[in-house]
C-alpha positions in Angstrom: 16.0 -17.5 -6.0 13.6 -14.7 -7.0 11.4 -13.4 -4.2 7.7 -14.3 -4.6 6.2 -13.1 -1.3 5.8 -9.4 -0.5 4.3 -8.0 2.7 5.9 -4.6 2.9 5.0 -3.2 -0.5 7.6 -2.2 -3.1 8.8 1.2 -1.9 6.7 2.9 -4.6 4.4 4.9 -2.3 5.7 8.3 -3.5 4.9 7.3 -7.1 1.3 6.1 -6.5 0.3 8.5 -3.7 -0.6 11.5 -6.0 -3.0 9.3 -7.9 -4.6 7.9 -4.7 -5.0 11.4 -3.3 -6.6 12.6 -6.6 -9.1 9.7 -6.7 -10.1 9.5 -3.0 -9.7 13.1 -1.6 -12.6 15.4 -0.9 -12.1 19.2 -0.4 -15.6 19.4 1.1 -14.8 16.8 3.8 -11.5 18.5 4.6 -13.2 21.9 4.8 -15.7 20.6 7.4 -13.0 18.8 9.3 -11.0 22.0 9.5 -13.9 23.7 11.2 -14.2 21.2 14.0 -16.2 18.6 12.1 -19.3 20.9 12.0 -20.4 23.3 9.4 -23.7 25.1 8.6 -24.5 24.8 4.9 -27.8 26.5 4.1 -30.4 25.1 6.4 -28.3 22.0 7.1 -25.9 21.7 10.0 -23.5 19.0 8.9 -21.8 17.1 11.7 -19.0 14.6 10.9 -18.0 11.9 13.3 -14.5 12.7 14.6 -13.3 9.3 13.3 -14.6 7.8 10.0 -13.6 6.5 6.7 -10.3 4.9 5.6 -8.3 3.3 8.4 -4.6 2.5 8.3 -5.1 -1.1 7.2 -7.3 0.0 4.3 -4.9 2.7 3.3 -2.1 0.1 3.3 -4.1 -2.4 1.2 -5.0 0.2 -1.4 -1.4 1.5 -1.5 -0.1 -2.0 -2.1 -2.6 -2.7 -4.9 -1.6 0.5 -6.7 2.1 -0.2 -6.1 1.6 -3.8 -7.5 0.1 -2.5 -10.7 3.0 0.0 -11.0 5.6 -2.7 -10.2 4.1 -5.3 -12.7 2.6 -3.3 -15.5 2.6 -6.3 -17.9 1.7 -9.1 -15.6 -1.8 -10.5 -15.0 -2.8 -9.5 -11.5 -5.6 -11.3 -9.6 -7.1 -10.6 -6.2 -8.5 -13.2 -3.8 -12.0 -11.8 -3.4 -12.5 -8.1 -2.8 -9.5 -6.2 -1.5 -11.8 -4.3 0.9 -15.6 -4.1 1.2 -16.2 -0.9 -0.9 -17.8 -1.1 -4.4 -16.1 2.1 -5.6 -12.6 1.1 -4.6 -13.1 -2.4 -6.0 -14.3 -0.9 -9.3 -11.2 1.3 -9.5 -9.1 -1.8 -9.0 -10.9 -3.4 -11.9 -10.4 -0.3 -14.0 -6.7 -0.7 -13.5 -6.8 -4.2 -15.1 -6.8 -6.3 -11.9 -9.3 -9.1 -11.8 -11.0 -10.7 -8.8 -11.2 -14.4 -8.0 -14.7 -14.7 -6.6 -15.5 -17.4 -4.0 -17.8 -20.3 -5.0 -20.0 -22.4 -2.7 -19.0 -22.5 1.0 -16.6 -19.6 0.3 -14.1 -21.7 -1.5 -11.8 -20.2 -4.2 -10.8 -21.9 -7.4 -7.1 -21.3 -8.2 -6.9 -23.8 -11.0 -6.2 -21.2 -13.7 -3.3 -19.5 -11.9 0.3 -20.0 -12.9 3.6 -19.0 -11.5 3.6 -16.1 -13.9 0.7 -14.5 -12.2 0.7 -11.9 -9.4 -1.9 -12.5 -6.6 -3.0 -9.9 -4.1 -4.2 -11.2 -0.7 -7.0 -8.9 0.7 -6.9 -6.9 3.9 -9.1 -9.6 5.5 -6.4 -12.2 4.9 -6.9 -15.7 3.4 -7.3 -19.1 5.0 -4.3 -21.3 5.9 -5.4 -23.7 3.2 -5.7 -21.1 0.5 -2.3 -19.6 1.3 -0.7 -23.1 1.1 -2.4 -23.6 -2.3 -1.1 -20.3 -3.7 2.4 -21.0 -2.4 2.3 -24.3 -4.1 1.4 -22.7 -7.4 4.4 -20.4 -7.1 2.8 -17.2 -8.1 4.0 -13.8 -6.8 2.0 -13.0 -3.6 1.4 -9.5 -2.4 0.0 -9.8 1.2 -2.1 -6.8 2.3 -3.5 -8.6 5.4 -4.2 -6.0 8.1 -1.9 -6.0 11.1 -4.9 -6.1 13.5 -6.1 -9.2 11.8 -2.7 -10.8 12.2 -2.7 -10.2 15.9 -6.0 -12.1 16.2 -4.5 -14.9 14.2 -1.6 -15.2 16.6 -4.0 -15.4 19.5 -6.2 -18.1 17.9 -3.1 -20.1 16.9 -1.9 -19.9 20.5 -5.2 -21.2 21.7 -4.9 -24.2 19.4 -1.3 -24.8 20.4 -2.3 -25.0 24.1 -5.4 -27.1 23.6 -8.0 -24.4 23.9 -11.0 -24.2 21.6 -11.2 -20.8 19.9 -14.7 -19.3 20.4 -14.7 -16.6 17.7 -17.3 -13.8 17.8 -17.9 -13.1 14.1 -19.9 -13.9 11.0 -19.0 -17.4 9.9 -19.3 -16.5 6.2 -17.1 -13.4 6.4 -13.7 -13.7 4.8 -11.9 -12.5 7.9 -13.7 -15.0 10.3 -13.0 -17.8 7.9 -9.3 -16.9 7.7 -9.1 -16.4 11.5 -10.8 -19.8 12.2 -8.4 -21.6 9.9 -5.4 -20.7 12.1 -6.3 -23.5 14.4 -5.3 -25.9 11.6 -1.7 -25.1 12.3 -2.1 -27.7 15.1 -3.5 -31.2 14.6 -6.1 -31.0 17.3 -7.0 -27.3 16.9 -10.7 -26.5 17.3 -12.9 -23.5 16.8 -16.6 -22.5 17.0 -18.0 -19.2 15.6 -20.8 -17.3 17.3 -22.6 -14.5 15.6 -24.1 -12.8 18.7 -24.9 -13.1 22.4 -27.9 -15.4 21.6 -25.5 -17.9 20.1 -23.0 -17.4 22.9 -25.7 -18.2 25.4 -26.2 -21.6 23.8 -22.6 -22.3 24.6 -23.0 -20.9 28.1 -26.1 -23.1 28.7 -24.1 -26.2 27.6 -21.0 -25.3 29.7 -23.1 -24.6 32.8 -25.2 -27.7 32.3 -28.4 -25.8 32.6 -31.7 -27.6 32.3 -32.7 -25.7 29.2 -29.5 -26.4 27.3 -29.6 -27.9 23.8 -29.0 -31.6 23.5 -25.6 -32.7 22.2 -27.1 -33.5 18.8 -29.1 -30.3 18.6 -26.0 -28.3 19.6 -24.0 -29.9 16.8 -26.8 -29.3 14.3 -27.2 -25.6 15.3 -23.5 -24.9 14.8 -23.1 -26.9 11.6 -20.8 -25.1 9.3 -19.5 -22.9 12.1 -17.1 -25.3 13.7 -14.2 -27.6 12.9 -15.3 -30.9 11.5 -16.1 -33.5 14.2 -16.7 -30.8 16.9 -18.0 -32.4 20.1 -19.4 -30.0 22.7 -18.8 -32.5 25.5 -15.1 -32.6 24.7 -14.3 -29.3 23.0 -16.0 -26.8 25.4 -13.8 -27.7 28.4 -11.0 -25.2 27.6 -12.0 -22.0 25.8 -10.2 -19.0 24.4 -12.3 -16.1 23.1 -11.4 -14.0 20.1 -13.3 -12.0 17.5 -13.6 -10.7 14.0 -11.9 -7.3 14.4 -14.9 -5.4 13.0 -17.6 -6.6 15.4 -19.2 -4.5 18.1 -16.5 -4.2 20.8 -18.9 -4.1 23.8 -20.7 -7.3 22.5 -17.4 -9.1 22.1 -16.3 -8.3 25.6 -19.7 -9.2 27.0 -19.6 -12.6 25.3 -16.2 -13.4 26.8 -17.4 -12.4 30.3 -20.7 -14.4 29.9 -18.7 -17.6 28.9 -16.4 -17.2 31.8 -19.3 -16.8 34.2 -20.8 -20.0 32.8 -17.6 -21.9 33.4 -17.7 -20.8 37.1 -21.3 -21.8 37.3 -20.7 -25.2 35.8 -17.6 -25.9 37.7 -15.8 -23.5 40.0 -13.6 -20.3 40.0 -10.3 -22.1 39.9 -11.5 -24.2 36.9 -12.3 -21.0 35.0 -8.9 -19.5 35.9 -7.1 -22.3 34.2 -9.6 -23.2 31.5 -10.6 -19.8 30.1 -8.7 -17.2 28.2 -9.8 -13.9 26.6 -8.0 -11.0 25.0 -9.4 -7.9 23.4 -8.9 -8.3 19.7 -11.1 -5.5 18.3 -8.9 -3.3 16.1 -8.2 0.2 17.3 -9.7 1.8 14.1 -13.0 -0.1 14.6 -13.1 1.0 18.3 -12.3 4.6 17.5 -15.1 4.8 14.9 -17.6 3.2 17.3 -16.4 5.6 20.1 -16.8 8.6 17.7 -20.5 7.6 17.2 -21.1 7.4 20.9 -19.5 10.8 21.4 -21.6 12.4 18.7 -24.8 11.0 20.2 -23.7 12.1 23.7 -23.5 15.7 22.3 -27.1 15.3 21.1 -28.2 13.0 18.3 -28.6 14.6 14.9 -32.1 14.4 13.4 -30.8 12.3 10.5 -27.7 10.1 10.3 -26.0 8.9 7.1 -23.6 6.0 7.4 -21.7 5.2 4.3 -20.0 1.9 3.4 -20.4 -1.4 1.5 -23.4 -3.4 2.5 -21.1 -6.4 3.0 -18.8 -4.3 5.3 -19.1 -5.6 8.8 -17.7 -2.5 10.5 -20.1 -0.3 8.6 -23.0 -2.5 9.5 -22.1 -2.1 13.2 -21.8 1.7 12.9 -25.3 1.9 11.4 -26.6 -0.4 14.2 -25.2 1.9 16.8 -26.7 5.0 15.2 -30.1 3.4 14.9 -30.3 3.2 18.7 -30.3 7.0 18.8 -31.8 8.5 15.7 -33.1 8.0 12.1 -30.3 6.3 10.3 -29.7 5.5 6.6 -26.9 3.1 5.7 -26.0 3.8 2.0 -23.5 2.0 -0.1 -22.5 4.8 -2.4 -23.3 8.5 -3.1 -25.5 7.3 -6.0 -28.0 6.0 -3.4 -29.1 9.7 -3.0 -31.0 10.9 -6.1 -31.0 14.7 -6.3 -33.5 14.6 -9.2 -36.4 13.1 -7.1 -35.0 13.7 -3.6 -35.1 10.0 -2.7 -32.6 7.9 -0.7 -31.9 4.2 -1.3 -30.6 2.5 1.8 -30.4 -0.8 3.7 -32.6 -0.6 6.7 -31.2 -3.4 8.8 -28.0 -5.3 9.6 -27.0 -8.1 7.2 -25.9 -7.9 3.6 -28.9 -10.0 2.5 -31.3 -7.3 3.7 -32.9 -5.7 0.6 -32.5 -2.0 -0.1 -35.6 0.2 0.2 -36.2 3.6 -1.3 -37.5 6.4 0.9 -39.0 9.8 -0.2 -39.3 12.9 1.9 -36.6 11.6 4.3 -35.2 14.9 5.4 -37.1 17.4 7.7 -38.7 20.4 6.0 -36.9 23.0 8.1 -33.4 23.5 9.3 -31.9 20.3 10.8 -28.7 18.5 12.0 -27.3 16.0 9.6 -24.8 13.5 11.0 -22.4 11.6 8.8 -20.0 8.7 9.3 -18.5 6.0 7.2 -17.0 2.6 7.5 -13.2 2.0 7.4 -13.3 1.1 3.7 -15.1 4.2 2.5 -13.0 7.0 0.8 -13.6 10.7 1.6 -14.5 11.5 -2.0 -17.6 9.3 -1.7 -18.7 11.0 1.5 -18.2 14.4 -0.2 -20.2 13.3 -3.2 -23.1 12.2 -1.0 -23.1 15.5 0.9 -23.1 17.5 -2.4 -26.2 15.5 -3.5 -28.0 16.2 -0.2 -27.2 19.9 -0.5 -28.5 19.9 -4.1 -31.8 18.5 -2.9 -31.9 21.3 -0.3 -31.1 23.9 -3.0 -27.7 24.7 -1.3 -24.7 25.5 -3.4 -21.4 24.6 -1.7 -18.5 27.0 -2.0 -15.1 25.9 -0.8 -13.7 28.4 1.7 -10.2 26.8 2.1 
């Protein structure tokens, strides 16, 4: 029988790597990295975070997409949603003749026009158990680029469901990764999950577990978490045994704090021995996300730059959180693309707050008049060429001509 599921690529990396390097490499970024991530350019001291941009999982997903086009030059290739959350990379995928299947209401995908002759790429975020089963039933060729860090979380959540624990997932309930992660409980008939966005929502769970006087009523609890739990979720029954997990791109410290807070509530509501046997928690933030967040903290410890640029898709969770971290220390601009910086009028178009629904705003005179430190970082799905392009535009506004010294 012909193989229809591929998770390890096609062994064509050497053929596609030169094109990937050409499209996503930046000589300027590499020049600054070679000088210890700091370089004075005119009156701008550029400081790059020590870790930023493409992570291993994103590199792998892009490699596999390019390999897939190389392997099946004549076939129709579709992607389930965006392969990663970066508009430039997704446009390049389209330019190569690969189309996206966009989700409809409630994040559902329509696979009705797919046939066994099609090739379908699964994104780095993964797909739900239900969607994978539907695609296998169609019989199309599947190229799975799901990140290994995401798969580790899936195994953890699946084990919770197997052992009768409700998975409390720290994440965005509408995000592709959280949807795919939560669906893993469906591998077991009685599997349950509940998704919490932040500590405020986690505290609602804690109040209920600890039976505090200010807790929501059962009905109000169910109403608040509607759309964020398995169908038929009953807090009286399904908050007795809890296993904590998270979307891999959330703020690591917040995920850990949520787990600790829930355990404390179990002890408060019952006793220590109860928590020992009824609570589980494992760190499931991916190493790349952690490294990029740690790099921001290290930069700020050295002394915050006067202006910070964070690049990445507005729907990129890990980029959102990098920008959120930076805003605690200095003036920060989260931009989606280099085109957000206009060298003609000197403006910057950015998203001022966390959340993809937040509208962009345009700011004039956003750089200090004299010499200043400019910090730069980028989400795990942002290629170096876009970071380099953004910096060139900034230097153009300052009247600085970059000359490569490598």
